[in-house]
C-alpha positions in Angstrom: 0.0 -0.1 0.4 2.4 2.6 1.2 4.1 1.8 -3.2 0.7 1.9 -4.0 0.6 5.9 -2.3 4.2 6.7 -3.8 3.3 5.8 -7.2 0.3 8.5 -7.0 2.7 11.0 -5.7 5.2 11.1 -8.0 2.0 10.9 -10.6 0.4 13.4 -9.1 3.7 15.8 -8.7 4.8 14.7 -12.9 0.9 15.7 -13.8 1.7 19.3 -12.0 4.7 19.4 -13.8 3.1 19.3 -17.1 0.6 22.1 -16.2 3.1 24.2 -15.3 5.4 23.0 -18.8 1.5 24.1 -21.1 1.4 26.8 -19.3 4.8 28.4 -19.0 4.3 31.0 -21.4 1.5 32.6 -19.2 4.1 32.6 -16.2 7.5 34.0 -17.6 4.9 36.0 -20.1 4.0 37.7 -16.9 7.4 37.6 -14.7 7.8 40.3 -17.7 4.9 41.5 -17.2 5.7 42.8 -13.4 9.0 43.2 -14.3 8.5 46.3 -16.1 5.7 47.1 -14.3 7.9 47.4 -11.3 11.0 49.4 -13.2 8.2 51.9 -14.9 7.0 52.8 -10.9 10.7 53.1 -9.8 11.3 55.0 -12.0 9.0 57.6 -12.4 6.6 57.4 -9.4 9.4 57.1 -6.9 11.4 59.9 -5.4 15.1 58.6 -5.4 16.7 59.6 -1.8 20.4 60.9 -2.1 23.1 60.2 0.9 26.2 62.6 2.0 28.7 62.2 4.8 31.0 63.8 6.9 33.8 61.8 9.3 34.7 63.9 12.8 37.4 62.5 14.6 37.3 62.6 18.7 40.2 63.4 20.7 40.5 63.9 24.6 42.6 65.9 25.9 43.6 63.9 29.3 47.0 63.5 29.0 47.1 60.6 31.5 48.3 57.4 28.4 47.4 56.5 25.7 44.6 54.0 26.9 42.9 56.5 29.0 42.9 58.9 25.8 41.5 56.0 23.6 39.0 54.8 26.5 38.3 58.8 27.0 37.8 59.3 23.8 35.3 56.1 22.7 33.1 57.6 25.0 33.3 61.8 24.2 31.9 59.6 21.4 29.0 58.1 22.4 27.9 61.7 23.7 28.6 63.5 21.0 25.8 61.0 17.8 23.5 61.9 21.3 24.7 66.1 20.0 24.4 66.3 16.6 21.0 65.1 17.0 19.8 67.9 20.0 17.5 71.2 18.9 19.6 74.2 19.6 22.6 72.4 17.0 19.4 71.6 14.9 18.5 74.5 14.8 21.1 76.6 14.3 21.4 74.4 11.0 18.5 75.4 9.6 19.5 79.0 10.6 23.2 79.0 9.0 21.3 77.4 5.5 17.9 78.9 5.3 15.8 75.7 5.3 12.2 75.1 6.0 12.6 72.8 8.3 11.9 72.3 11.7 14.5 70.4 13.8 11.8 67.3 14.0 11.6 67.2 10.0 16.1 67.7 9.9 16.2 65.0 12.0 14.6 62.6 10.3 17.2 63.0 7.0 19.7 62.2 9.9 22.1 58.5 11.2 25.0 59.2 12.8 27.3 55.8 14.1 30.1 55.1 15.2 32.4 52.1 13.1 32.9 49.2 16.4 36.1 49.9 18.3 37.0 53.6 17.2 36.8 56.9 18.0 35.6 58.8 14.3 31.3 59.1 14.6 29.9 59.7 10.6 27.4 61.8 10.5 25.4 61.5 7.3 22.4 63.4 5.5 19.7 62.1 3.3 17.5 64.0 0.9 15.6 64.5 -2.5 18.0 66.4 -3.6 22.7 65.9 -3.8 23.8 68.5 -3.6 21.0 69.9 -0.6 22.2 66.7 0.9 25.9 67.4 1.3 25.0 71.2 2.1 23.8 69.6 5.1 25.7 67.3 6.6 28.5 69.4 6.8 27.2 71.8 7.8 25.5 69.4 10.0 29.5 68.5 11.6 30.9 71.8 11.6 28.0 73.1 14.0 28.2 69.7 15.8 31.8 70.3 16.6 31.7 74.1 17.4 29.2 73.1 20.2 30.9 70.5 21.3 33.7 72.8 22.3 31.0 75.5 23.1 29.3 73.6 25.8 31.6 70.7 26.7 34.8 73.0 26.9 36.8 70.0 25.1 39.1 69.9 22.1 36.4 70.1 19.4 36.2 67.0 17.4 38.5 67.5 14.2 36.9 67.5 11.0 38.6 64.1 8.6 36.9 64.1 5.8 34.3 66.3 4.1 31.0 66.1 2.8 30.9 64.7 -0.4 27.9 64.8 -3.1 26.1 61.5 -4.6 26.5 61.3 -8.3 24.0 58.5 -7.5 21.5 58.1 -5.3 20.8 55.6 -2.3 17.3 54.4 -3.0 15.3 53.8 -4.6 17.5 50.2 -6.2 16.4 50.1 -10.1 18.0 46.0 -10.6 16.3 45.3 -7.3 12.8 46.5 -7.6 12.6 45.2 -11.2 14.2 41.7 -9.8 11.8 41.6 -7.0 8.3 42.7 -8.9 9.6 39.3 -11.9 9.6 36.9 -9.2 6.1 38.0 -7.4 4.5 37.7 -10.9 6.3 33.8 -12.1 5.5 32.9 -8.1 1.8 34.5 -8.7 1.9 33.1 -12.2 2.5 29.4 -11.1 -0.1 29.7 -8.1 -2.9 30.3 -10.0 -1.6 27.1 -11.7 -1.1 25.3 -9.3 -4.6 25.8 -7.5 -6.1 25.6 -11.1 -4.6 22.0 -11.1 -5.3 21.3 -7.6 -8.9 22.2 -7.8 -9.8 20.6 -11.4 -11.1 16.9 -10.3 -12.3 16.3 -14.6 -12.2 13.4 -15.7 -10.0 12.1 -18.5 -8.4 9.1 -18.2 -9.0 5.5 -16.3 -6.8 6.3 -13.3 -8.6 9.0 -12.4 -12.2 7.8 -12.1 -10.7 5.1 -9.3 -8.9 8.0 -7.6 -12.2 10.7 -7.2 -14.6 8.3 -7.9 -12.9 5.1 -5.6 -14.2 3.0 -8.1 -12.9 -0.4 -9.7 -12.4 -0.1 -13.7 -14.4 -3.5 -15.0 -13.5 -3.2 -18.2 -12.7 0.2 -21.5 -14.9 1.3 -24.4 -12.3 1.8 -27.3 -15.5 5.0 -27.5 -12.2 6.7 -29.5 -11.2 4.0 -31.8 -15.3 3.9 -33.4 -16.5 7.3 -34.1 -12.9 7.3 -36.7 -14.9 4.1 -38.6 -17.9 4.9 -37.9 -16.2 8.7 -39.6 -14.0 6.9 -42.3 -17.3 4.7 -43.0 -19.5 7.7 -43.8 -16.1 9.2 -45.8 -16.3 5.6 -47.6 -20.3 6.2 -48.9 -19.7 9.8 -50.0 
């Protein structure tokens, strides 16, 4: 009985494969359409975003030892990362550049990171205008360094990498979105074919009678051959 069940599963999988193969043109066409639509949406409907970044090097003036200086510098980096997004710093940047933003809107554009085991702080600003992203990043780095020096009475971090103007957007990715759309179209088209195959209980051959009606066949009538002979007979009489 176990072998019979396995044979039935193999037959079903084979039939499913044939059903997919039969609809391969429709599946591939759907894949291309979804990929094309995704590419068009990415190109014309989604606003590209550009990023610019600047790096600051944090130094302390403890003068005790290199190890202490390194530890203190690492701790100060974490403090500076908080200062970057404080309201006074952001409002000063808005004032200096004449931005039509409030500090909360500017804050959402900013990302501050600290690579592991370093005293480097990276400030990144994302905007739909690459030139504006560069200007905001550079101004933010300068205002942060000045604020740290004035408010914390400590040596200002050094800007070791100025902001640059991005030559290509960070998002959206045309190739990535097109691939996602194509894969989605392929999966949906294949799923429709599979569902149709599973739901189709039409009796097409002898095995289907036993499968769906749970009835054993006693005999088989050659209807197709008889119909062919009758047609030939009619043609001969004419």
